C-alpha positions as CSV (number, residue, x, y, z in Angstrom):
1,M,145.0,40.0,-20.2
2,K,146.9,39.6,-23.4
3,L,144.4,41.1,-26.1
4,K,145.4,43.9,-28.5
5,H,143.1,46.9,-29.2
6,L,139.6,45.4,-30.0
7,L,139.0,41.8,-29.6
8,T,139.7,38.8,-27.2
9,P,141.2,35.8,-29.0
10,L,138.7,35.1,-31.8
11,A,137.1,32.2,-33.2
12,V,138.4,31.7,-37.0
13,A,135.2,32.6,-38.3
14,L,135.4,36.3,-36.8
15,L,139.0,36.3,-37.6
16,F,138.5,37.9,-41.0
17,A,135.6,40.1,-40.0
18,S,137.4,43.4,-39.3
19,C,137.7,46.2,-41.4
20,Q,148.6,50.6,-50.3
21,K,151.6,49.1,-49.9
22,G,154.6,51.1,-48.8
23,T,158.3,50.0,-47.5
24,F,158.6,51.4,-43.9
25,T,161.0,51.0,-41.3
26,P,159.5,49.1,-38.3
27,Q,158.3,51.3,-35.5
28,I,159.8,50.4,-32.1
29,V,157.8,51.6,-29.1
30,D,160.4,51.0,-26.3
31,P,163.9,52.1,-25.7
32,T,165.6,49.2,-27.3
33,P,167.0,50.6,-30.6
34,L,166.5,49.2,-34.1
35,S,169.7,48.5,-36.4
36,A,168.6,51.2,-38.5
37,T,167.0,54.4,-37.4
38,S,163.3,54.9,-38.1
39,N,162.2,58.0,-40.3
40,L,158.5,57.5,-40.9
41,T,156.7,60.2,-43.1
42,S,153.5,58.6,-43.3
43,R,151.4,56.5,-41.0
44,T,148.0,54.4,-41.5
45,L,145.2,55.6,-39.8
46,A,143.6,52.1,-39.1
47,V,142.9,50.8,-35.4
48,T,140.5,47.9,-36.2
49,Q,142.2,44.7,-35.1
50,T,142.2,41.5,-37.1
51,F,143.5,39.0,-34.3
52,D,145.8,38.8,-31.3
53,E,147.7,35.6,-31.3
54,T,149.1,34.9,-27.9
55,F,150.4,31.4,-28.3
56,E,148.5,30.2,-25.3
57,S,146.5,27.5,-27.0
58,A,149.0,25.0,-27.9
59,T,152.4,23.2,-27.3
60,K,155.6,22.4,-29.1
61,T,158.5,21.1,-27.2
62,A,161.0,20.7,-29.9
63,Y,162.9,23.0,-32.4
64,A,162.4,20.8,-35.4
65,D,160.2,22.2,-38.0
66,A,156.6,21.5,-37.4
67,N,153.1,23.1,-38.0
68,V,151.0,24.0,-34.7
69,T,147.5,25.0,-34.5
70,F,146.8,28.0,-32.4
71,T,143.7,29.9,-31.6
72,S,144.2,32.0,-34.9
73,G,145.2,29.0,-37.3
74,S,148.0,27.0,-38.3
75,W,151.6,28.3,-37.9
76,D,154.8,26.6,-39.0
77,L,157.6,26.7,-36.4
78,N,161.1,26.0,-37.9
79,S,164.0,26.2,-35.4
80,A,161.3,27.3,-33.0
81,L,159.2,25.9,-30.2
82,V,156.6,26.9,-27.5
83,G,158.6,28.2,-24.6
84,T,157.1,27.5,-21.1
85,S,160.2,27.9,-18.8
86,T,160.8,30.5,-16.2
87,S,163.5,31.7,-18.7
88,D,161.2,32.5,-21.2
89,A,159.9,36.1,-21.5
90,K,156.3,35.9,-21.8
91,T,153.2,37.7,-20.7
92,G,151.1,34.3,-19.8
93,T,152.6,30.7,-20.0
94,H,153.8,30.5,-23.5
95,A,155.8,32.3,-26.0
96,I,157.8,31.2,-29.2
97,R,161.1,30.6,-28.6
98,I,163.4,30.8,-31.8
99,E,167.1,29.8,-32.3
100,N,169.6,30.1,-35.0
101,T,168.0,31.4,-38.2
102,G,164.5,30.1,-37.5
103,T,161.2,31.3,-38.7
104,I,157.5,31.4,-37.4
105,G,155.2,31.9,-40.2
106,M,151.2,31.8,-40.8
107,N,150.1,29.0,-43.1
108,F,146.9,31.0,-43.4
109,D,145.7,34.4,-44.8
110,V,143.9,37.3,-43.3
111,T,141.7,38.9,-46.0
112,T,141.4,42.4,-44.3
113,G,144.9,43.6,-45.2
114,A,147.0,45.0,-42.4
115,S,147.9,48.6,-41.2
116,T,150.3,47.6,-38.7
117,V,151.5,44.2,-37.1
118,T,152.7,44.5,-33.4
119,L,154.6,41.8,-31.4
120,S,156.7,41.5,-28.2
121,Y,160.0,40.3,-28.0
122,A,162.9,39.7,-25.6
123,V,166.0,37.4,-25.3
124,F,165.6,34.1,-23.9
125,G,167.3,33.8,-20.4
126,S,170.9,35.1,-20.4
127,D,171.4,34.6,-23.9
128,G,173.1,37.3,-26.1
129,S,171.5,39.8,-28.6
130,S,169.9,38.6,-31.9
131,A,168.0,40.4,-34.6
132,F,164.8,39.5,-36.6
133,Q,162.7,40.8,-39.4
134,L,159.0,40.6,-40.5
135,W,158.1,39.4,-44.0
136,E,154.7,39.5,-45.7
137,S,153.2,37.6,-48.6
138,S,150.3,38.5,-50.7
139,N,150.2,35.3,-52.8
140,G,149.5,32.7,-50.2
141,G,153.2,32.2,-49.1
142,S,154.6,31.8,-52.5
143,T,156.9,34.8,-52.2
144,Y,157.5,37.1,-49.6
145,T,158.7,40.8,-49.2
146,Q,160.3,42.2,-46.1
147,V,158.1,44.6,-44.1
148,G,160.5,47.8,-43.8
149,T,164.2,48.0,-44.5
150,G,165.8,47.4,-41.0
151,S,166.1,44.6,-38.5
152,V,164.7,44.7,-34.9
153,T,167.4,43.8,-32.2
154,A,166.5,42.0,-29.0
155,S,169.1,42.6,-26.2
156,A,166.7,42.8,-23.1
157,T,165.3,39.8,-20.9
158,T,162.0,41.9,-20.5
159,L,159.6,42.0,-23.3
160,A,159.5,45.1,-25.5
161,T,157.2,46.1,-28.2
162,A,157.8,46.5,-32.1
163,T,155.2,47.7,-34.5
164,F,155.7,47.4,-38.1
165,T,153.9,49.6,-40.6
166,V,152.4,47.4,-43.4
167,N,149.7,49.5,-44.9
168,Q,148.4,47.3,-47.5
169,A,144.9,45.9,-48.3
170,G,144.0,42.3,-49.7
171,T,144.9,39.0,-48.4
172,L,148.2,38.7,-46.5
173,R,150.1,36.3,-44.3
174,F,153.3,37.1,-42.4
175,Q,156.5,35.5,-41.4
176,L,159.1,36.3,-38.7
177,R,162.7,35.5,-39.6
178,K,165.6,35.5,-37.2
179,T,168.5,36.8,-38.9
180,T,171.3,37.0,-36.5
181,G,172.6,35.8,-33.3
182,G,173.5,32.2,-34.1
183,S,172.2,29.9,-31.1
184,N,171.1,33.0,-29.1
185,R,167.4,32.4,-28.6
186,I,164.8,35.0,-28.7
187,D,161.2,35.0,-27.4
188,I,158.1,36.2,-29.4
189,D,154.7,36.9,-27.8
190,N,151.4,38.9,-28.6
191,F,151.3,38.8,-32.4
192,T,148.8,41.1,-33.5
193,I,147.5,42.3,-36.9
194,N,145.6,45.6,-37.1
195,S,143.6,45.4,-40.4
196,F,143.9,47.7,-43.2
197,D,141.5,50.8,-43.1
198,N,140.1,51.6,-46.5
199,G,138.1,54.3,-45.3
200,S,138.3,57.9,-46.5
201,G,141.5,59.3,-46.7
202,G,143.7,56.2,-46.1
203,G,146.1,58.0,-43.8
204,T,145.5,61.6,-44.7
205,G,142.0,62.5,-43.9
206,G,141.0,59.8,-41.2
207,S,138.9,56.7,-41.2
208,T,135.1,56.4,-41.7
209,G,135.2,52.6,-40.1
210,D,133.5,52.1,-36.8
211,N,135.5,52.3,-33.6
212,S,138.3,54.4,-35.6
213,N,140.4,56.5,-33.4
214,L,139.7,59.4,-35.8
215,L,136.2,59.1,-36.8
216,M,135.1,62.6,-35.6
217,G,137.5,64.1,-37.9
218,N,140.8,65.8,-38.0
219,P,140.4,69.0,-35.9
220,S,143.3,70.9,-37.1
221,G,143.8,69.5,-40.5
222,A,147.2,67.6,-39.4
223,T,149.1,66.0,-42.2
224,T,151.7,63.4,-42.1
225,S,154.4,65.8,-43.9
226,I,157.4,66.2,-41.4
227,T,157.5,69.9,-42.8
228,N,154.3,70.3,-40.9
229,F,156.0,69.7,-37.7
230,N,153.8,71.7,-35.6
231,N,150.8,70.1,-36.8
232,Y,152.1,66.7,-37.5
233,L,149.5,63.6,-37.9
234,Y,150.9,60.8,-36.0
235,D,149.0,57.5,-35.7
236,H,149.9,55.2,-32.7
237,T,147.4,52.6,-33.6
238,Y,145.7,53.0,-30.4
239,Y,145.2,56.7,-30.5
240,V,145.9,59.3,-33.2
241,E,147.4,62.7,-32.4
242,S,148.5,66.2,-34.1
243,Y,152.0,66.4,-32.7
244,N,153.8,70.0,-32.1
245,R,157.4,69.6,-32.4
246,T,158.0,73.2,-31.1
247,K,155.8,72.6,-27.8
248,G,157.2,68.8,-27.4
249,E,153.4,67.7,-26.8
250,P,150.2,67.2,-28.7
251,N,148.1,69.9,-30.0
252,W,145.4,67.2,-29.5
253,V,144.7,63.5,-29.5
254,S,141.8,61.4,-30.6
255,W,140.9,58.1,-29.8
256,Y,137.7,55.3,-29.2
257,V,136.7,53.7,-26.1
258,G,134.6,50.6,-26.2
259,A,134.1,47.6,-24.4
260,T,136.6,45.9,-26.4
261,T,139.3,48.5,-25.5
262,L,138.8,47.8,-21.6
263,G,140.3,44.6,-20.1
264,T,142.3,43.7,-16.9
265,Q,145.8,44.6,-18.2
266,D,148.1,46.2,-15.4
267,R,149.1,49.9,-15.9
268,A,152.7,49.5,-17.5
269,N,154.1,52.6,-16.0
270,D,157.2,52.5,-18.7
271,F,157.1,56.2,-19.3
272,R,159.7,56.8,-22.3
273,N,160.8,58.7,-25.3
274,D,159.6,57.9,-28.7
275,P,162.1,57.0,-31.1
276,N,159.7,56.9,-34.0
277,L,159.4,60.7,-34.3
278,P,160.9,61.9,-37.5
279,T,164.8,61.9,-37.3
280,G,166.4,64.9,-35.8
281,W,163.3,65.8,-33.9
282,Y,163.8,66.5,-30.0
283,E,162.5,63.5,-28.2
284,V,161.0,64.4,-24.7
285,G,162.4,61.7,-22.1
286,S,161.1,60.0,-19.2
287,T,162.7,62.4,-16.9
288,S,162.0,65.4,-18.7
289,Y,159.4,66.6,-16.2
290,S,161.5,65.7,-13.3
291,G,161.6,68.5,-10.7
292,S,159.1,70.8,-12.5
293,G,156.3,70.3,-10.1
294,F,154.3,68.9,-12.9
295,D,152.8,65.6,-13.6
296,R,153.4,63.6,-16.7
297,G,149.8,63.8,-17.9
298,H,148.4,61.5,-20.2
299,N,146.2,62.6,-23.2
300,C,145.0,59.1,-24.0
301,P,144.8,57.5,-20.6
302,S,146.3,54.3,-19.6
303,G,142.7,53.3,-18.3
304,D,141.3,53.5,-21.7
305,R,143.9,51.0,-23.3
306,T,143.9,47.9,-20.8
307,T,143.5,44.9,-23.1
308,T,147.1,44.2,-23.8
309,V,150.6,45.2,-22.7
310,A,151.1,46.7,-26.2
311,A,148.1,48.7,-26.2
312,N,148.7,50.1,-22.6
313,E,152.5,50.7,-23.0
314,E,151.7,52.9,-26.0
315,T,150.0,55.4,-23.8
316,F,153.2,55.8,-21.9
317,L,155.1,57.5,-24.7
318,M,156.1,61.0,-23.8
319,D,154.6,62.4,-27.0
320,N,151.1,61.5,-25.3
321,M,152.0,63.6,-22.5
322,I,151.6,67.2,-21.3
323,P,152.9,69.1,-18.2
324,Q,149.8,68.8,-16.0
325,A,149.4,70.1,-12.5
326,P,149.1,67.2,-10.0
327,Q,145.8,68.1,-8.7
328,N,144.4,68.7,-12.0
329,N,145.9,65.4,-13.3
330,E,145.2,63.2,-10.2
331,Q,141.8,64.4,-9.2
332,T,139.9,66.3,-11.8
333,W,140.9,64.4,-14.8
334,A,141.3,61.2,-13.2
335,H,137.5,61.4,-12.3
336,F,136.4,62.6,-15.7
337,E,138.4,59.8,-17.3
338,E,136.9,57.1,-15.0
339,Y,133.4,58.9,-15.6
340,G,133.9,57.9,-19.4
341,R,134.8,54.3,-18.8
342,T,131.6,53.9,-16.6
343,L,129.7,55.1,-19.7
344,V,131.1,52.3,-21.7
345,T,130.6,49.6,-19.0
346,A,126.9,50.7,-19.0
347,G,126.5,49.8,-22.7
348,N,128.0,52.8,-24.6
349,E,130.6,53.7,-27.1
350,V,132.7,56.8,-26.3
351,Y,134.8,58.9,-29.0
352,V,137.2,61.4,-27.4
353,I,139.1,64.1,-28.4
354,M,141.6,65.9,-25.8
355,G,143.9,68.5,-26.3
356,S,145.8,71.6,-24.6
357,Y,146.4,75.2,-25.5
358,G,148.2,78.4,-24.1
359,S,151.2,78.7,-22.1
360,G,151.8,79.1,-18.1
361,G,150.5,76.6,-15.7
362,T,150.8,76.3,-11.9
363,G,152.2,72.9,-10.6
364,S,153.3,71.9,-7.0
365,S,156.5,74.1,-7.5
366,G,154.7,77.3,-8.9
367,T,154.2,78.8,-12.1
368,A,156.1,77.9,-15.4
369,T,155.5,78.6,-19.0
370,T,158.0,75.7,-20.2
371,I,159.9,73.2,-18.6
372,N,163.0,70.7,-19.7
373,G,165.1,73.5,-21.0
374,G,162.4,75.2,-22.9
375,N,161.6,72.1,-24.8
376,V,158.3,71.3,-23.5
377,V,155.4,74.1,-23.1
378,V,153.3,74.0,-20.0
379,P,149.7,74.6,-21.2
380,S,147.4,77.1,-19.7
381,N,144.3,75.1,-20.3
382,I,143.4,71.5,-20.9
383,W,140.2,70.2,-22.6
384,K,138.5,67.3,-23.6
385,V,135.2,66.4,-25.7
386,M,133.3,63.0,-25.4
387,V,130.7,61.9,-27.8
388,V,128.6,59.2,-26.4
389,I,126.4,56.7,-28.5
390,P,124.8,53.6,-27.4
391,N,126.7,50.3,-28.6
392,G,125.8,49.6,-32.1
393,N,127.0,49.7,-35.7
394,N,127.3,52.5,-38.3
395,D,128.5,55.0,-35.7
396,L,128.8,58.1,-37.6
397,S,125.1,57.7,-39.0
398,R,124.0,57.3,-35.4
399,I,125.2,60.6,-34.0
400,T,122.3,63.2,-34.2
401,A,121.5,66.5,-32.8
402,S,120.2,64.9,-29.6
403,T,123.6,62.7,-29.2
404,R,125.4,63.4,-25.9
405,V,128.4,65.2,-26.0
406,I,130.3,66.3,-22.9
407,A,133.0,69.0,-23.1
408,I,135.1,70.3,-20.3
409,N,137.9,72.8,-20.2
410,T,140.0,73.2,-17.0
411,P,142.9,75.7,-16.0
412,N,146.0,73.9,-15.6
413,I,146.5,74.9,-11.9
414,N,147.0,72.8,-8.7
415,T,143.7,74.0,-7.1
416,T,141.2,72.8,-9.6
417,S,138.2,71.2,-8.0
418,S,138.0,67.4,-8.0
419,D,134.4,67.7,-9.3
420,W,135.0,67.9,-13.2
421,T,131.5,68.9,-13.6
422,Q,132.7,72.5,-12.5
423,Y,134.3,72.9,-15.7
424,I,131.5,71.9,-18.4
425,T,131.6,73.9,-21.4
426,T,130.7,73.7,-25.0
427,V,132.3,72.4,-28.0
428,K,131.9,75.8,-29.6
429,A,133.9,77.5,-26.6
430,I,136.8,75.1,-27.1
431,E,136.8,75.7,-30.9
432,T,136.9,79.5,-30.4
433,A,139.8,79.3,-27.9
434,T,141.8,76.8,-30.1
435,G,140.9,77.6,-33.6
436,Y,140.1,73.7,-34.3
437,T,136.9,72.6,-36.0
438,L,136.0,69.5,-33.7
439,L,133.4,66.8,-34.7
440,S,134.3,67.8,-38.5
441,A,133.4,64.5,-39.9
442,L,129.7,64.9,-38.7
443,P,127.0,66.4,-41.1
444,T,127.2,70.3,-40.8
445,A,123.7,70.6,-39.3
446,V,124.4,67.8,-36.7
447,R,127.8,69.5,-35.8
448,T,126.3,73.0,-35.4
449,A,123.7,71.6,-33.2
450,L,126.1,69.6,-31.0
451,E,128.7,72.5,-30.8
452,T,126.5,74.7,-28.6
453,K,124.9,71.9,-26.3
454,K,126.3,72.2,-22.6
455,D,126.0,68.9,-20.8
456,A,124.1,68.7,-17.5
457,G,127.0,66.3,-15.8
458,I,126.6,63.2,-14.1
């Protein structure tokens, strides 16, 4: 299924109904490097999607400049066509294939601004490498400004994902420009705009918009300053985390789960390092847990992000992982995660915060406090809080003292029960253990009431 974070391909009327400008280097969420290294010191906290263009709804068989109308609107394809051959890298049956110094660009605007633009890319067939850039216009296409300062280099034949941080409100349109590679061709697919979030904080305090990943608040007061390296606020578009450089893992991860985040996308299984951590920070790799006796345990699970390739792949970055005892991960937590998704399919929305603390867990090879040469701490405990509300709008205002909140805290050992209800606790108990203030965005009286509630389980 080729959908991004929130919506299936939209009717044009809905295209503009979702929800500061800076110059940032594009974020690449796959092993293919940028021609310039990223060093982002701030990230937007928007997760609402404006649209996802999969280029499936129209055809163009020649490279000559022409306009083509896709689901999202009219696009200009110059030295570009709609590729449908077996040599085109694509997730459906269509991708945009660009040659020489061709461009693809929107002939229409989005009025919701943009936090990020995400797209998939690869080389066509056996062609050599090419580079491209993303440009944006805030004046209807009269003039354009490059998004970021570097270029993305396509060198692999399988689709990778690039995320460009825009962080700009207002009316925008985008154009992709192939800048190098001559006659080498590249394929582009799954072009997504995540709308600008003009809620409270704008990248420091979180969003007040429905379906925002940080709607329940910032538990540890994490910031985007790279000097705050053990409580570093990092927005992955599909989840937000407080990253701990010393521990090589998140302190906590926060995300939203709703009907629009669950689809049929297969599990990517592409565990990998995250090159978008600040320059010089150690990047935990895909094999860093090898031989440790611990699983690469997701915080935000793959199963909660199954609408698109990009959404699912983002969950496999290693800074979304913790060393987790296999039985704990594959049974206890797997069952709890699946239960959360059944609540969504039953007509609810779920806001989730998950984290870990302590050191010293027991995996299949025994007990350890660290792995990967001391670069990754093995937590002693793993916790999660789910806030469950019926589908609707104005989510924060609908959370009351009677809202269902499920909190669990498990030891990170290989003998945990597969029955997650054995580990139900209270939000207050997790706060006491971690020092965090969970659900901090709620009114004090509501938060106080919810902190001491202990759920009855299934």
